[in-house]
Residue frames relative to the residue before (quaternion, step in Angstrom):
aa qw qx qy qz dx dy dz
M 1.0000 0.0000 0.0000 0.0000 0.00 0.00 0.00
K 0.4150 -0.7154 0.5087 0.2391 3.56 -0.88 0.98
K 0.6323 -0.5417 0.4001 0.3829 3.56 -1.20 0.58
N 0.6426 0.5381 -0.3202 0.4416 3.58 0.98 -0.83
D 0.6026 0.5615 -0.3548 0.4425 3.60 1.09 -0.69
C 0.6474 0.5195 -0.3111 0.4629 3.59 0.98 -0.83
K 0.6710 0.4898 -0.2950 0.4719 3.57 0.92 -0.90
R 0.6315 0.5283 -0.3325 0.4599 3.58 1.01 -0.80
R 0.6634 0.4932 -0.3039 0.4737 3.58 0.89 -0.90
E 0.6371 0.5230 -0.3264 0.4626 3.56 0.99 -0.83
A 0.6606 0.5154 -0.3061 0.4519 3.59 0.91 -0.92
V 0.6676 0.4856 -0.3013 0.4772 3.58 0.90 -0.91
G 0.6413 0.5256 -0.3162 0.4610 3.59 0.98 -0.82
L 0.6603 0.4989 -0.2994 0.4749 3.57 0.97 -0.86
L 0.6282 0.5341 -0.3290 0.4603 3.58 1.02 -0.80
I 0.6655 0.4926 -0.2948 0.4770 3.58 0.93 -0.91
T 0.6492 0.5110 -0.3145 0.4675 3.60 0.97 -0.82
A 0.6487 0.5111 -0.3180 0.4656 3.59 0.94 -0.87
D 0.6375 0.5258 -0.3218 0.4621 3.59 0.99 -0.83
R 0.6705 0.5005 -0.2978 0.4596 3.59 0.88 -0.93
L 0.6749 0.4896 -0.2969 0.4654 3.59 0.91 -0.91
H 0.6302 0.5208 -0.3280 0.4733 3.59 1.02 -0.78
R 0.6585 0.5119 -0.3047 0.4599 3.58 0.89 -0.98
S 0.6618 0.5097 -0.3029 0.4587 3.59 0.93 -0.90
A 0.6549 0.5126 -0.3094 0.4611 3.58 0.95 -0.88
V 0.6686 0.4832 -0.2966 0.4811 3.58 0.97 -0.84
E 0.6642 0.5254 -0.3145 0.4288 3.59 0.82 -0.99
S 0.6643 0.5102 -0.3210 0.4421 3.60 0.87 -0.88
R 0.6786 0.4720 -0.2904 0.4820 3.59 1.09 -0.65
V 0.6717 0.5078 -0.2988 0.4491 3.60 0.93 -0.90
E 0.6275 0.5571 -0.3433 0.4220 3.60 0.98 -0.78
K 0.5904 0.5733 -0.3653 0.4350 3.59 1.15 -0.52
L 0.6507 0.4949 -0.3070 0.4873 3.58 1.28 -0.34
G 0.5582 -0.6478 0.3674 0.3657 3.58 1.29 0.11
I 0.6467 0.4724 -0.3205 0.5058 3.57 1.15 0.56
H 0.3730 -0.7299 0.5326 0.2108 3.55 -1.03 0.82
R 0.7234 -0.4765 0.2919 0.4054 3.56 -1.27 0.48
S 0.6966 0.4636 -0.2961 0.4607 3.62 0.73 -0.98
Q 0.6363 0.5084 -0.3263 0.4798 3.58 1.06 -0.70
H 0.6356 0.5346 -0.3307 0.4482 3.56 1.01 -0.79
I 0.6367 0.5266 -0.3250 0.4601 3.58 0.95 -0.88
A 0.6736 0.4840 -0.2902 0.4773 3.58 0.93 -0.90
L 0.6290 0.5377 -0.3321 0.4527 3.59 1.00 -0.79
M 0.6641 0.4933 -0.3038 0.4725 3.58 0.95 -0.84
A 0.6100 0.5356 -0.3478 0.4690 3.60 1.11 -0.63
V 0.6306 0.5081 -0.3291 0.4857 3.60 1.00 -0.76
A 0.6696 0.5274 -0.2984 0.4295 3.59 0.92 -0.92
R 0.5857 0.6184 -0.3744 0.3665 3.61 1.04 -0.71
E 0.7975 0.0035 0.0205 0.6029 3.58 0.91 -0.85
E 0.0959 -0.8620 0.4962 0.0395 3.50 0.74 1.13
G 0.8148 0.2399 -0.2105 0.4841 3.52 -0.96 0.97
K 0.6913 0.4450 -0.2699 0.5013 3.58 1.22 -0.39
Q 0.6326 0.5460 -0.3141 0.4507 3.55 1.28 -0.38
N 0.0629 -0.7311 0.6704 0.1100 3.50 -1.33 0.43
Q 0.7288 -0.4541 0.2749 0.4325 3.56 -1.24 0.18
I 0.6251 0.5425 -0.3443 0.4432 3.58 1.06 -0.67
T 0.6800 0.4741 -0.3025 0.4704 3.61 0.88 -0.87
I 0.6124 0.5308 -0.3483 0.4710 3.59 1.09 -0.68
A 0.6381 0.5273 -0.3263 0.4564 3.60 0.94 -0.88
E 0.6592 0.5018 -0.3088 0.4672 3.59 0.95 -0.85
Q 0.6641 0.5113 -0.3060 0.4516 3.59 0.90 -0.89
L 0.7528 0.3892 -0.2007 0.4914 3.56 0.91 -0.94
Q 0.3379 -0.7748 0.4664 0.2607 3.56 1.35 -0.11
I 0.5196 0.5625 -0.4592 0.4503 3.53 0.85 1.11
S 0.6556 -0.5380 0.3527 0.3955 3.57 -1.22 0.35
P 0.5951 -0.5622 0.4329 0.3774 3.58 -1.16 0.55
A 0.6120 0.5538 -0.3504 0.4427 3.61 1.08 -0.69
A 0.6538 0.5034 -0.3111 0.4715 3.60 0.97 -0.85
V 0.6374 0.5112 -0.3256 0.4758 3.58 1.01 -0.78
S 0.6296 0.5483 -0.3339 0.4375 3.57 0.95 -0.84
V 0.6524 0.5070 -0.3077 0.4719 3.58 0.93 -0.91
T 0.6703 0.4991 -0.2965 0.4622 3.58 0.90 -0.94
M 0.6669 0.5020 -0.3075 0.4568 3.60 0.92 -0.87
K 0.6113 0.5358 -0.3504 0.4652 3.59 1.06 -0.68
K 0.6526 0.5035 -0.3083 0.4749 3.59 1.01 -0.84
L 0.6571 0.5010 -0.3123 0.4686 3.59 0.96 -0.84
E 0.6413 0.5095 -0.3203 0.4759 3.58 1.04 -0.76
K 0.6582 0.5069 -0.3010 0.4683 3.58 0.93 -0.92
G 0.6894 0.4770 -0.2675 0.4749 3.59 1.08 -0.74
G 0.5220 -0.6758 0.3885 0.3463 3.58 1.29 -0.05
F 0.4758 0.6952 -0.4211 0.3361 3.61 1.25 0.34
I 0.8050 0.1108 -0.0337 0.5818 3.59 1.09 -0.71
D 0.2677 -0.6845 0.6402 0.2235 3.49 -1.44 0.17
R 0.1644 -0.7523 0.6297 0.1029 3.55 -1.10 0.75
C 0.0139 -0.8136 0.5789 -0.0514 3.56 -0.55 1.21
D 0.5400 -0.5940 0.4789 0.3554 3.55 -1.13 0.66
T 0.4075 -0.6724 0.5508 0.2802 3.57 -1.14 0.64
E 0.6331 -0.5597 0.3814 0.3748 3.55 -1.22 0.44
T 0.7365 0.4418 -0.2286 0.4585 3.58 1.07 -0.72
D 0.8139 0.0691 0.0039 0.5769 3.61 1.09 -0.61
A 0.3491 -0.7734 0.4942 0.1887 3.58 -0.40 1.24
R 0.6013 0.5613 -0.3654 0.4357 3.60 1.20 -0.37
Q 0.6580 0.4713 -0.2995 0.5052 3.58 1.20 -0.47
K 0.1904 -0.7875 0.5793 0.0894 3.56 -0.85 0.99
R 0.2873 -0.7223 0.6055 0.1709 3.55 -0.84 1.05
L 0.2412 -0.8025 0.5383 0.0896 3.55 -0.83 1.04
T 0.0436 0.7866 -0.6138 0.0515 3.55 -0.86 1.00
L 0.4951 -0.6465 0.4969 0.3000 3.54 -1.22 0.54
T 0.3646 -0.6637 0.6011 0.2553 3.53 -1.18 0.64
E 0.6899 -0.4259 0.3428 0.4745 3.58 -1.24 -0.03
K 0.6250 0.5271 -0.3285 0.4729 3.58 1.05 -0.77
G 0.6482 0.5181 -0.3103 0.4638 3.59 1.00 -0.82
K 0.6551 0.5093 -0.3088 0.4648 3.58 0.95 -0.88
K 0.6466 0.5115 -0.3127 0.4717 3.57 1.00 -0.85
T 0.6566 0.5130 -0.3065 0.4601 3.59 0.96 -0.86
V 0.6270 0.5263 -0.3315 0.4691 3.60 0.99 -0.83
A 0.6687 0.4975 -0.3021 0.4626 3.59 0.87 -0.93
E 0.6692 0.4986 -0.3002 0.4620 3.58 0.93 -0.88
T 0.6834 0.4785 -0.3037 0.4602 3.60 0.92 -0.81
R 0.5833 0.5544 -0.3841 0.4526 3.59 1.08 -0.52
V 0.6332 0.5112 -0.3202 0.4850 3.57 1.04 -0.79
L 0.6516 0.5198 -0.3149 0.4539 3.60 0.93 -0.88
F 0.6564 0.5004 -0.3104 0.4716 3.58 0.94 -0.90
D 0.6355 0.5245 -0.3334 0.4581 3.59 0.96 -0.81
Q 0.6474 0.5206 -0.3191 0.4561 3.57 0.97 -0.83
V 0.6723 0.4816 -0.2965 0.4776 3.59 0.90 -0.92
D 0.6624 0.5069 -0.3102 0.4561 3.59 0.92 -0.89
D 0.6370 0.5187 -0.3239 0.4693 3.59 1.01 -0.82
M 0.6465 0.5121 -0.3117 0.4719 3.57 0.98 -0.87
M 0.6768 0.5124 -0.2882 0.4431 3.57 0.89 -0.97
C 0.7718 0.3694 -0.1785 0.4858 3.58 0.96 -0.88
G 0.3290 0.7692 -0.4906 0.2437 3.59 1.26 0.23
G 0.8301 0.2200 -0.1765 0.4811 3.56 -0.98 0.87
I 0.5815 0.5489 -0.3841 0.4615 3.60 1.26 0.16
S 0.3900 -0.7450 0.4948 0.2191 3.58 -0.68 1.11
D 0.6609 -0.4894 0.3876 0.4165 3.57 -1.30 0.28
E 0.6481 0.5209 -0.3171 0.4562 3.58 1.01 -0.81
E 0.6497 0.5022 -0.3116 0.4781 3.58 0.98 -0.84
M 0.6470 0.5205 -0.3144 0.4601 3.57 1.00 -0.82
K 0.6351 0.5201 -0.3316 0.4650 3.59 1.00 -0.77
I 0.6516 0.5034 -0.3124 0.4738 3.60 0.91 -0.89
F 0.6450 0.5256 -0.3111 0.4593 3.57 0.94 -0.90
C 0.6659 0.4938 -0.2985 0.4729 3.59 0.91 -0.90
D 0.6313 0.5302 -0.3286 0.4609 3.59 1.00 -0.79
V 0.6675 0.4943 -0.2973 0.4709 3.57 0.93 -0.92
L 0.6588 0.4975 -0.3153 0.4680 3.61 0.89 -0.87
S 0.6290 0.5377 -0.3333 0.4518 3.59 0.99 -0.79
K 0.6443 0.5074 -0.3152 0.4775 3.58 1.01 -0.80
M 0.6437 0.5236 -0.3229 0.4553 3.58 0.97 -0.83
I 0.6548 0.5072 -0.3008 0.4728 3.56 0.96 -0.91
E 0.6475 0.5141 -0.3119 0.4682 3.57 0.94 -0.87
N 0.6362 0.5284 -0.3241 0.4593 3.60 0.96 -0.86
L 0.6801 0.4837 -0.2945 0.4656 3.57 0.90 -0.91
R 0.6682 0.4999 -0.3054 0.4587 3.58 0.92 -0.87
N 0.6832 0.4928 -0.2876 0.4557 3.59 0.98 -0.82
N 0.7531 0.3647 -0.2004 0.5096 3.58 1.19 -0.40
E 0.3080 0.7490 -0.5232 0.2655 3.58 1.19 0.51
P 0.5522 -0.5995 0.4489 0.3664 3.60 -1.03 0.67
G 0.7724 0.3360 -0.2557 0.4745 3.56 -0.98 0.82
R 0.5956 0.5358 -0.3712 0.4694 3.59 1.27 -0.08
G 0.7804 0.3629 -0.2559 0.4401 3.50 -1.23 0.52
């Protein structure tokens, strides 16, 4: 095994560990607000372009099935986080908007994410962060360019 292979494996392992620890730190904080991770992700998608999104566009953005989005949106509506209203042109399409509770939750979770991100990136210089972002961008590009069915 080449020395570079060991470093590559170590880097990938560290990246996966950092992702898991970040996710765990966020989830433990978000759950205290009465919302689960998948619901939170969907709620943030609604917040990005409030009133312009429907369940189909959310499914495409999150790369999950429309049925899964429908279930999540029903839970968010039942929990008082969003409203689903018929559109003027198609009653089958639901326009998604945040309720006051949803807006408050989005604001609170943004603060929580900032806290976790600040904790995670403590002691890392701007230059180190730029290099890290450049490397991650290359990794993402490599994976996207080599997806099965491409090319």
